[in-house]
ROZARO-278332 format. One line per 5 residues: number of its first residue (from 1); for each residue z, y, x of C-alpha. Coordinates in steps of 0.1 Angstrom, whole numbers. Layout:
% ROZARO-278332
NUM> Z:Y:X ~ ...
END
This chain:
% ROZARO-278332
1> 1542:603:377 ~ 1557:600:343 ~ 1570:567:330 ~ 1540:546:320 ~ 1528:511:310
6> 1496:491:315 ~ 1480:458:310 ~ 1466:433:336 ~ 1433:419:327 ~ 1404:407:349
11> 1369:421:341 ~ 1359:384:341 ~ 1382:378:311 ~ 1365:402:288 ~ 1345:387:258
16> 1308:386:263 ~ 1279:365:251 ~ 1267:361:287 ~ 1293:337:301 ~ 1316:362:318
21> 1331:396:312 ~ 1310:426:321 ~ 1311:464:325 ~ 1295:468:291 ~ 1307:474:255
26> 1336:449:256 ~ 1351:468:286 ~ 1348:501:266 ~ 1364:483:235 ~ 1393:472:258
31> 1398:508:270 ~ 1399:518:233 ~ 1425:491:227 ~ 1447:502:257 ~ 1446:538:245
36> 1455:528:210 ~ 1484:507:224 ~ 1497:537:243 ~ 1488:521:276 ~ 1479:544:305
41> 1467:519:330 ~ 1442:490:331 ~ 1450:468:361 ~ 1422:445:373 ~ 1418:417:398
46> 1394:423:427 ~ 1358:431:415 ~ 1340:420:446 ~ 1313:393:446 ~ 1330:359:446
51> 1325:330:470 ~ 1346:299:476 ~ 1364:285:446 ~ 1354:314:423 ~ 1383:333:435
56> 1382:371:435 ~ 1404:370:465 ~ 1376:352:485 ~ 1348:377:484 ~ 1315:380:502
61> 1324:417:508 ~ 1354:440:508 ~ 1332:468:495 ~ 1305:454:472 ~ 1308:449:434
66> 1303:416:417 ~ 1267:412:403 ~ 1281:389:375 ~ 1298:420:360 ~ 1265:439:355
71> 1260:440:318 ~ 1227:426:304 ~ 1230:447:272 ~ 1230:479:292 ~ 1200:466:312
76> 1182:460:279 ~ 1190:496:268 ~ 1177:507:302 ~ 1144:489:297 ~ 1149:465:325
81> 1154:433:304 ~ 1144:420:270 ~ 1169:406:246 ~ 1151:373:246 ~ 1153:371:284
86> 1191:378:283 ~ 1198:352:257 ~ 1176:325:271 ~ 1200:310:298 ~ 1227:286:290
91> 1258:307:297 ~ 1283:279:290 ~ 1296:263:258 ~ 1331:276:257 ~ 1336:314:249
96> 1372:311:260 ~ 1364:299:296 ~ 1341:311:324 ~ 1316:284:333 ~ 1309:296:368
101> 1282:270:375 ~ 1263:282:344 ~ 1267:318:353 ~ 1256:313:389 ~ 1225:293:376
106> 1214:319:352 ~ 1226:353:364 ~ 1205:359:395 ~ 1172:348:379 ~ 1179:372:351
111> 1187:400:375 ~ 1155:393:395 ~ 1136:405:364 ~ 1155:437:362 ~ 1148:442:399
116> 1111:436:395 ~ 1110:463:368 ~ 1134:488:382 ~ 1129:490:419 ~ 1099:513:420
121> 1112:534:391 ~ 1146:539:408 ~ 1135:539:444 ~ 1146:575:451 ~ 1180:570:435
126> 1186:538:453 ~ 1177:554:486 ~ 1204:580:480 ~ 1229:553:471 ~ 1220:532:502
131> 1225:563:524 ~ 1258:572:509 ~ 1270:536:516 ~ 1252:531:549 ~ 1284:520:566
136> 1285:487:546 ~ 1255:482:522 ~ 1227:474:547 ~ 1249:447:564 ~ 1259:432:530
141> 1224:432:516 ~ 1210:414:547 ~ 1240:391:548 ~ 1233:379:512 ~ 1196:377:519
146> 1203:354:548 ~ 1227:333:528 ~ 1200:328:503 ~ 1175:319:529 ~ 1199:294:544
151> 1208:278:511 ~ 1240:297:507 ~ 1255:280:538 ~ 1284:299:555 ~ 1272:323:581
156> 1292:303:607 ~ 1268:274:602 ~ 1235:293:602 ~ 1211:274:624 ~ 1196:306:640
161> 1222:316:666 ~ 1205:350:673 ~ 1213:362:638 ~ 1245:343:634 ~ 1257:362:665
166> 1238:394:657 ~ 1220:394:690 ~ 1198:424:699 ~ 1167:425:678 ~ 1177:398:654
171> 1190:422:627 ~ 1159:442:625 ~ 1136:411:627 ~ 1154:393:599 ~ 1156:425:578
176> 1118:428:579 ~ 1113:391:573 ~ 1136:391:542 ~ 1126:425:530 ~ 1124:416:493
181> 1158:399:491 ~ 1174:427:511 ~ 1160:452:485 ~ 1172:429:457 ~ 1208:427:468
186> 1207:464:475 ~ 1195:471:440 ~ 1222:450:424 ~ 1248:472:441 ~ 1231:502:427
191> 1231:488:392 ~ 1268:477:395 ~ 1278:512:406 ~ 1258:529:379 ~ 1275:508:352
196> 1309:512:369 ~ 1306:550:370 ~ 1298:551:333 ~ 1328:529:325 ~ 1351:549:347
201> 1340:581:329 ~ 1348:565:296 ~ 1383:555:308 ~ 1390:590:320 ~ 1378:604:286
206> 1403:580:268 ~ 1432:588:292 ~ 1432:554:309 ~ 1436:550:346 ~ 1424:519:365
211> 1444:499:391 ~ 1423:480:417 ~ 1435:450:437 ~ 1430:452:475 ~ 1435:418:492
216> 1449:423:526 ~ 1426:396:542 ~ 1388:391:538 ~ 1370:358:535 ~ 1356:342:567
221> 1323:338:549 ~ 1318:375:544 ~ 1296:403:555 ~ 1327:420:568 ~ 1335:394:594
226> 1298:386:602 ~ 1290:423:608 ~ 1323:432:625 ~ 1334:402:645 ~ 1351:423:671
231> 1377:434:645 ~ 1390:399:640 ~ 1406:372:662 ~ 1375:351:670 ~ 1363:333:700
236> 1330:338:719 ~ 1311:318:692 ~ 1327:339:665 ~ 1349:310:653 ~ 1385:319:644
241> 1413:312:668 ~ 1440:316:641 ~ 1438:319:603 ~ 1462:333:577 ~ 1488:317:555
246> 1525:317:547 ~ 1552:295:560 ~ 1569:265:543 ~ 1595:274:518 ~ 1616:259:490
251> 1584:254:468 ~ 1558:243:495 ~ 1569:221:522 ~ 1537:227:542 ~ 1534:264:534
256> 1502:278:521 ~ 1471:277:543 ~ 1448:305:532 ~ 1422:301:559 ~ 1412:338:562
261> 1405:352:596 ~ 1432:375:610 ~ 1425:410:622 ~ 1427:420:658 ~ 1452:447:650
266> 1453:460:686 ~ 1415:465:686 ~ 1416:482:652 ~ 1443:505:663 ~ 1421:519:691
271> 1399:539:665 ~ 1429:547:642 ~ 1422:518:618 ~ 1388:534:609 ~ 1375:502:591
276> 1407:500:571 ~ 1405:537:563 ~ 1370:533:550 ~ 1381:502:529 ~ 1410:521:513
281> 1389:551:507 ~ 1363:529:489 ~ 1389:514:468 ~ 1404:547:458 ~ 1370:561:450
286> 1364:532:426 ~ 1399:530:411 ~ 1426:555:404 ~ 1453:533:420 ~ 1452:507:447
291> 1475:476:448 ~ 1478:466:485 ~ 1482:428:485 ~ 1506:410:508 ~ 1522:441:522
296> 1547:421:543 ~ 1517:410:564 ~ 1516:446:578 ~ 1551:441:594 ~ 1544:406:607
301> 1520:378:597 ~ 1519:341:597 ~ 1492:328:621 ~ 1480:292:619 ~ 1458:276:647
306> 1423:273:633 ~ 1416:237:623 ~ 1453:227:616 ~ 1455:209:583 ~ 1486:228:570
311> 1503:261:575 ~ 1534:243:589 ~ 1523:248:625 ~ 1520:285:622 ~ 1541:312:638
316> 1550:349:632 ~ 1530:376:650 ~ 1537:414:648 ~ 1514:433:624 ~ 1503:469:628
321> 1535:482:613 ~ 1544:518:614 ~ 1511:530:629 ~ 1491:516:601 ~ 1514:529:574
326> 1514:564:589 ~ 1476:563:589 ~ 1476:555:551 ~ 1501:583:544 ~ 1482:608:565
331> 1447:600:552 ~ 1457:594:515 ~ 1488:617:510 ~ 1484:621:473 ~ 1472:586:463
336> 1491:561:442 ~ 1492:529:462 ~ 1513:499:451 ~ 1528:476:477 ~ 1528:439:468
341> 1561:432:485 ~ 1567:396:472 ~ 1574:365:493 ~ 1595:362:525 ~ 1609:398:527
346> 1630:407:558 ~ 1650:439:565 ~ 1620:450:587 ~ 1596:447:558 ~ 1620:466:536
351> 1622:494:562 ~ 1584:496:565 ~ 1581:498:526 ~ 1607:526:526 ~ 1587:545:554
356> 1555:541:533 ~ 1571:556:502 ~ 1549:532:481 ~ 1564:516:450 ~ 1571:479:455
361> 1569:452:428 ~ 1595:435:406 ~ 1586:404:386 ~ 1607:394:355 ~ 1599:358:358
366> 1619:358:391 ~ 1647:378:375 ~ 1669:353:357 ~ 1688:330:380 ~ 1719:309:371
371> 1731:315:406 ~ 1733:353:403 ~ 1713:385:399 ~ 1681:391:420 ~ 1663:422:430
376> 1640:415:400 ~ 1669:418:375 ~ 1659:446:351 ~ 1690:468:359 ~ 1681:465:396
381> 1645:478:393 ~ 1644:511:411 ~ 1624:541:397 ~ 1599:538:426 ~ 1587:504:416
386> 1562:486:393 ~ 1577:460:370 ~ 1556:430:359 ~ 1562:402:335 ~ 1543:380:360
391> 1513:383:383 ~ 1479:365:381 ~ 1496:337:403 ~ 1523:331:378 ~ 1527:314:344
396> 1521:333:313 ~ 1554:343:296 ~ 1550:316:271 ~ 1543:291:298 ~ 1573:303:318
401> 1596:300:287 ~ 1584:264:282 ~ 1588:253:317 ~ 1618:272:331 ~ 1652:255:338
406> 1673:258:306 ~ 1702:272:326 ~ 1680:301:338 ~ 1666:306:304 ~ 1702:309:291
411> 1707:338:316 ~ 1677:355:301 ~ 1688:350:266 ~ 1723:364:273 ~ 1710:393:294
416> 1681:405:270 ~ 1696:392:237 ~ 1665:370:232 ~ 1661:356:197 ~ 1635:337:178
421> 1630:364:151 ~ 1618:389:177 ~ 1602:362:199 ~ 1615:353:233 ~ 1583:366:249
426> 1586:399:231 ~ 1622:401:242 ~ 1612:399:278 ~ 1584:425:272 ~ 1611:447:258
431> 1633:442:288 ~ 1604:452:312 ~ 1596:483:291 ~ 1633:493:294 ~ 1636:492:331
436> 1637:523:353 ~ 1605:514:370 ~ 1579:541:368 ~ 1553:517:357 ~ 1555:485:336
441> 1526:460:336 ~ 1522:428:315 ~ 1493:403:314 ~ 1472:405:283 ~ 1481:368:278
446> 1517:378:273 ~ 1510:402:245 ~ 1490:374:228 ~ 1518:348:233 ~ 1494:324:251
451> 1507:294:270 ~ 1496:282:305 ~ 1463:271:293 ~ 1455:308:296 ~ 1469:311:331
456> 1446:327:356 ~ 1456:310:388 ~ 1477:281:401 ~ 1481:287:439 ~ 1473:256:459
461> 1450:241:432 ~ 1413:246:443 ~ 1397:241:410 ~ 1401:252:374 ~ 1413:287:381
466> 1401:322:372 ~ 1385:310:340 ~ 1404:322:310 ~ 1387:348:287 ~ 1396:368:257
471> 1380:358:224 ~ 1364:384:202 ~ 1389:398:177 ~ 1421:389:196 ~ 1428:426:205
476> 1435:437:170 ~ 1446:471:157 ~ 1478:454:145 ~ 1486:442:180 ~ 1478:476:195
481> 1502:492:170 ~ 1530:468:179 ~ 1525:474:216 ~ 1525:512:211 ~ 1557:510:191
486> 1575:493:220 ~ 1559:516:246 ~ 1569:547:226 ~ 1604:535:221 ~ 1610:534:259
491> 1592:567:265 ~ 1562:551:284
END
């Protein structure tokens, strides 16, 4: 691909009168802004239905779309809602933050009205959609219907052991018993896909490609684990034996305990990683580019005994390695896949990345170190890489500039010629644009000069994340013109 640039913004962060960003007009407006700013890529966070902690990385499904992102205005135009119905719920009082409690309380009741009006009308189209997605949609719809029946309790705590363990006859019996809710959750996925397809077509028309985030692990409380327990390291009661995390380091004495179940990679290898092939195919059908999270976990992963309070007791286990990477290369030879190769990177991980041919990541907030250059220093960014100012797990540039060690900041000032007239944040953006990396991506917050009040995620903090939203009018023509000038200067 030619040199290009893009912007990282979660769908949830788009402006909307309905409490959270959607796939409606504001998404099209943002695509217009990207095109006007000379940006060829829109990178998003995962768009699956969220569960614990409102994190898009803890989803009820690796395949489904988030019902929160279904746009009420488009449903009004489709005759499925009235404006009074859409405006009646309390969607939260701060347009700059997502109130997930308010959205949860109002969204599904509203979508029930759309389902009541649309199911019979769209029955034939929904049947075709269900058949096309038969490998995951029936299980997901039943899983969500069961969660609703059991008051949203995690499936591992469902009181009916027959359906918890998917014993013979239980799936068909519960599908019949919860028929209405199964159809409801099926219809929501049909609506999501219908709106997504329209948005994707608009992006193609405007010359903007989408980058989707593919988390390496899935949530324990997900349709994926419940429907496919044999693909994970679980005991006879489908309880994990080990869970995922990362080891202690200079920043976290106890490591990070993610808690996701770990794949039975040996079992998955028996059918050529078919579940993973389907997952990657689904991601690349939805998005133009896939960002494969935690690539190093494919070489070896940190396994923590289930129930241990921290990740410190974990140990390294070999991942699927070359066999998995060769499957991706064989099945998706022409696809653009980004490898998130951050964290504890060994020579073995580097060799696996080289074998894959995937571009790795460089992060400018890690680049300027008083002790000497790092692989993230701009002149060390290879062509086959994607350079970022920071990821969703990092500070905004303004936040980083305010908090970084003055000695490290002095290195950045000397290296990039940072000055107050240009703005230190714009100087770093200039540095990223000027790297040899084939793609440069910055958070939208960085172009707006926002501090860490706009940060998306603080790893290790269970509350207060994933909430920041754009305000109407922030993506101005003047800002687009300024970004395009910088983008054009560096031939992106």
